[in-house]
C-alpha positions as CSV (number, residue, x, y, z in Angstrom):
1,X,-11.6,27.8,7.4
2,X,-10.1,27.1,4.0
3,X,-9.4,23.4,3.2
4,X,-7.3,22.0,0.4
5,X,-8.0,18.4,-0.6
6,X,-5.2,16.5,-2.3
7,X,-6.7,13.3,-3.7
8,X,-6.6,11.6,-7.1
9,X,-9.8,9.6,-6.9
10,X,-12.9,11.7,-7.9
11,X,-15.3,9.5,-5.9
12,X,-13.1,10.0,-2.8
13,X,-13.0,13.7,-3.4
14,X,-16.8,13.9,-3.5
15,X,-17.2,11.8,-0.4
16,X,-14.6,13.8,1.6
17,X,-16.2,17.1,0.5
18,X,-19.6,15.9,1.7
19,X,-18.2,14.6,5.0
20,X,-16.5,17.9,5.6
21,X,-19.7,19.8,5.1
22,X,-21.5,17.4,7.5
23,X,-18.7,17.8,10.1
24,X,-18.6,21.6,9.8
25,X,-20.8,23.6,7.4
26,X,-18.5,26.6,7.7
27,X,-15.6,24.8,6.1
28,X,-14.7,26.1,2.6
29,X,-13.0,23.6,0.2
30,X,-11.0,26.1,-1.8
31,X,-9.5,23.5,-4.2
32,X,-8.9,19.8,-5.0
33,X,-5.7,18.7,-6.7
34,X,-5.1,15.2,-8.0
35,X,-1.3,15.0,-8.2
36,X,2.0,16.0,-6.8
37,X,2.7,18.4,-9.7
38,X,-0.7,20.1,-9.5
39,X,-0.5,20.4,-5.7
40,X,2.9,22.0,-5.8
41,X,1.8,24.4,-8.5
42,X,-1.3,25.4,-6.6
43,X,0.4,25.8,-3.2
44,X,3.1,28.0,-4.7
45,X,0.5,30.3,-6.2
46,X,-1.5,30.5,-2.9
47,X,0.9,31.6,-0.3
48,X,0.0,32.2,3.4
49,X,-1.8,35.5,3.8
50,X,-3.8,35.2,0.6
51,X,-7.6,35.0,1.0
52,X,-7.8,31.5,-0.4
53,X,-4.6,30.1,1.2
54,X,-5.4,26.8,3.0
55,X,-5.7,26.7,6.7
56,X,-5.8,22.9,6.6
57,X,-4.8,20.2,4.0
58,X,-6.3,16.8,3.7
59,X,-3.7,14.8,1.8
60,X,-3.9,11.3,0.3
61,X,-0.5,9.4,0.4
62,X,-0.8,7.7,-3.0
63,X,-1.4,10.1,-5.9
64,X,-1.6,9.9,-9.6
65,X,2.1,10.7,-10.2
66,X,3.7,9.5,-7.0
67,X,3.6,9.8,-3.2
68,X,2.4,13.0,-1.6
69,X,5.6,13.2,0.4
70,X,7.3,14.6,-2.7
71,X,5.2,17.7,-2.3
72,X,7.1,18.6,0.9
73,X,10.4,18.2,-1.0
74,X,9.3,20.5,-3.8
75,X,7.6,23.3,-1.9
76,X,7.1,24.6,1.6
77,X,3.9,23.4,3.3
78,X,2.9,25.7,6.1
79,X,-0.7,24.5,6.7
80,X,-1.3,21.6,9.0
81,X,-1.9,18.3,7.2
82,X,-4.3,15.4,7.8
83,X,-3.2,12.4,5.8
84,X,-5.9,10.2,4.3
85,X,-4.6,6.7,3.7
86,X,-5.3,3.0,3.6
87,X,-2.1,2.1,5.4
88,X,-2.2,0.2,8.6
89,X,-2.7,2.3,11.7
90,X,0.2,0.8,13.5
91,X,2.6,2.2,10.9
92,X,1.0,5.7,11.4
93,X,0.5,5.8,15.2
94,X,3.5,8.1,15.6
95,X,1.7,10.8,13.5
96,X,-1.1,11.5,16.0
97,X,1.1,14.3,17.3
98,X,1.4,18.0,16.8
99,X,-0.5,19.3,13.8
100,X,-0.3,16.1,11.7
101,X,-3.1,13.5,12.0
102,X,-4.2,10.7,9.8
103,X,-7.6,9.1,8.7
104,X,-7.8,5.6,7.6
105,X,-10.0,4.9,4.6
106,X,-12.9,4.5,4.4
107,X,-13.2,7.7,6.3
108,X,-15.9,8.0,8.9
109,X,-17.7,11.2,9.9
110,X,-16.9,10.9,13.6
111,X,-13.2,10.3,12.9
112,X,-13.1,13.3,10.6
113,X,-14.9,15.5,13.3
114,X,-12.3,14.4,15.8
115,X,-9.4,15.3,13.5
116,X,-10.9,18.7,12.9
117,X,-11.4,19.3,16.6
118,X,-7.7,18.3,17.2
119,X,-6.7,20.8,14.5
120,X,-8.7,23.6,16.2
121,X,-7.0,22.9,19.5
122,X,-3.5,22.7,18.0
123,X,-3.9,25.8,15.7
124,X,-3.2,28.0,18.7
125,X,0.3,26.4,19.0
126,X,1.2,25.0,15.5
127,X,4.1,22.7,15.2
128,X,7.3,24.1,13.7
129,X,7.8,23.3,10.1
130,X,11.0,21.4,10.9
131,X,9.1,19.1,13.2
132,X,6.6,18.4,10.4
133,X,9.3,17.7,7.9
134,X,10.9,15.2,10.3
135,X,7.6,13.5,10.8
136,X,7.0,13.3,7.0
137,X,10.4,11.7,6.5
138,X,9.7,9.1,9.2
139,X,6.3,8.3,7.7
140,X,7.7,8.0,4.3
141,X,10.2,5.4,5.6
142,X,7.5,3.5,7.4
143,X,5.1,3.1,4.5
144,X,7.8,2.5,1.8
145,X,7.1,-0.8,0.1
146,X,9.3,-3.7,1.2
147,X,12.2,-4.6,-1.1
148,X,10.9,-7.9,-2.4
149,X,13.0,-10.1,-4.7
150,X,12.8,-9.1,-8.3
151,X,14.7,-11.9,-10.0
152,X,16.8,-15.0,-9.4
153,X,20.1,-15.9,-11.1
154,X,19.9,-19.6,-11.9
155,X,22.1,-22.2,-13.5
156,X,21.0,-23.3,-17.0
157,X,23.2,-25.8,-18.9
158,X,26.7,-24.2,-18.9
159,X,25.6,-20.7,-18.0
160,X,23.8,-18.5,-15.5
161,X,20.6,-16.8,-16.5
162,X,18.4,-14.2,-14.7
163,X,14.7,-15.1,-14.3
164,X,12.2,-12.4,-13.4
165,X,10.1,-13.3,-10.4
166,X,6.9,-12.4,-12.3
167,X,7.7,-15.2,-14.8
168,X,7.7,-17.8,-12.0
169,X,4.4,-19.8,-11.7
170,X,5.3,-21.6,-8.5
171,X,8.1,-22.8,-6.2
172,X,8.1,-26.3,-4.8
173,X,10.2,-28.7,-2.9
174,X,11.1,-32.1,-4.3
175,X,13.2,-34.7,-2.5
176,X,14.7,-32.0,-0.4
177,X,15.6,-29.7,-3.3
178,X,13.9,-26.4,-4.0
179,X,12.8,-25.7,-7.6
180,X,10.6,-23.4,-9.5
181,X,8.6,-23.6,-12.8
182,X,8.2,-20.7,-15.0
183,X,5.0,-19.8,-16.8
184,X,6.5,-21.4,-19.9
185,X,7.1,-24.6,-18.0
186,X,10.9,-24.3,-17.6
187,X,12.3,-25.9,-14.5
188,X,15.2,-24.5,-12.4
189,X,16.7,-25.4,-9.1
190,X,17.5,-23.0,-6.3
191,X,19.8,-22.9,-3.3
192,X,17.1,-21.5,-1.0
193,X,14.7,-23.5,1.1
194,X,10.9,-22.6,0.8
195,X,11.1,-21.2,4.3
196,X,13.9,-18.8,3.2
197,X,12.1,-17.9,-0.1
198,X,8.7,-17.1,1.6
199,X,9.7,-13.7,3.0
200,X,11.6,-12.7,-0.2
201,X,8.4,-12.8,-2.2
202,X,5.6,-10.2,-2.6
203,X,2.7,-11.6,-0.6
204,X,0.2,-10.0,-3.0
205,X,1.6,-12.2,-5.7
206,X,2.7,-15.4,-3.9
207,X,1.1,-17.6,-1.3
208,X,2.5,-20.4,0.7
209,X,0.0,-23.0,0.0
210,X,1.7,-25.7,2.1
211,X,5.1,-27.0,3.1
212,X,5.9,-28.0,-0.5
213,X,4.4,-25.2,-2.6
214,X,4.5,-21.4,-2.9
215,X,2.2,-20.4,-5.8
216,X,1.9,-17.3,-7.9
217,X,-1.6,-15.9,-8.1
218,X,-1.5,-16.0,-11.9
219,X,-0.8,-19.8,-11.8
220,X,-4.0,-20.7,-10.0
221,X,-6.4,-21.9,-12.6
222,X,-9.0,-23.7,-10.5
223,X,-9.9,-24.1,-6.8
224,X,-11.8,-27.2,-5.7
225,X,-13.3,-28.0,-2.3
226,X,-11.5,-31.0,-0.7
227,X,-11.9,-33.4,2.1
228,X,-11.9,-31.9,5.7
229,X,-12.4,-28.3,4.5
230,X,-9.1,-28.2,2.6
231,X,-8.8,-26.7,-0.9
232,X,-7.3,-28.4,-4.0
233,X,-5.5,-26.2,-6.5
234,X,-5.1,-26.7,-10.2
235,X,-2.0,-24.9,-11.3
236,X,-0.6,-23.9,-14.7
237,X,1.8,-25.4,-15.7
238,X,0.4,-28.6,-14.2
239,X,2.0,-30.5,-11.4
240,X,2.5,-34.2,-10.6
241,X,1.5,-33.6,-7.0
242,X,-1.9,-32.7,-5.4
243,X,-1.5,-29.1,-4.3
244,X,-3.6,-28.7,-1.2
245,X,-4.3,-25.7,1.0
246,X,-4.8,-26.8,4.6
247,X,-8.1,-26.1,6.4
248,X,-6.3,-23.6,8.7
249,X,-5.1,-21.6,5.7
250,X,-8.1,-22.0,3.4
251,X,-9.9,-18.8,4.6
252,X,-6.7,-16.8,4.2
253,X,-6.1,-18.2,0.8
254,X,-9.6,-17.3,-0.4
255,X,-9.1,-13.7,0.9
256,X,-5.8,-13.5,-0.9
257,X,-7.3,-14.7,-4.2
258,X,-10.2,-12.2,-3.9
259,X,-8.2,-9.1,-3.3
């Protein structure tokens, strides 16, 4: 059986190739492509019926030049596909149907073997291309990044000015008013509460430290152990308040900082 690997990380390619040989020594990796463009070009020059046409494709979702879903928009994919991805399994559960499967990274040998066995069973009754296209569209929607806030329009003197979210060091509440400070220590007020702001912000960049502060990861200068297993943060620009992370959120905060 011919296998095409679509993956942009060389280490991942080597590991997957090794696992495929362990799972089934008869498998033949005919090619590895690192991008949408290279994959489309290769697939169009290796049509079904040719000796080295793929019988199965292992496809990473995030590639060097975009998401692999674009391949389906640019050419016809007739071979069954197993997605290899780091996305949460709940978002992908719908794809354990027909000839599409998924493997969560890091890929384990037993899981790969199970996917290959599923392919063998389904190969006698392959899913129609239209069904696969519909599934790809559904998956693309499910793993699309959330539309987080990119900027705020705030009042400054006698005018309104846009401030990019990436320029904001932290949001905080002061006497019932929500404010934020920029990295250059400018201070602006907002009409949102911190509870309203929290879901607007990218959680990889902002963390709700406590009821008064939402901090940008780039603003955290130092982290100090504090009484009762809390954490005390030193932010830049500095604050007049002690910025504490509760004991309950301390572990989550440290994981967030370490990603």
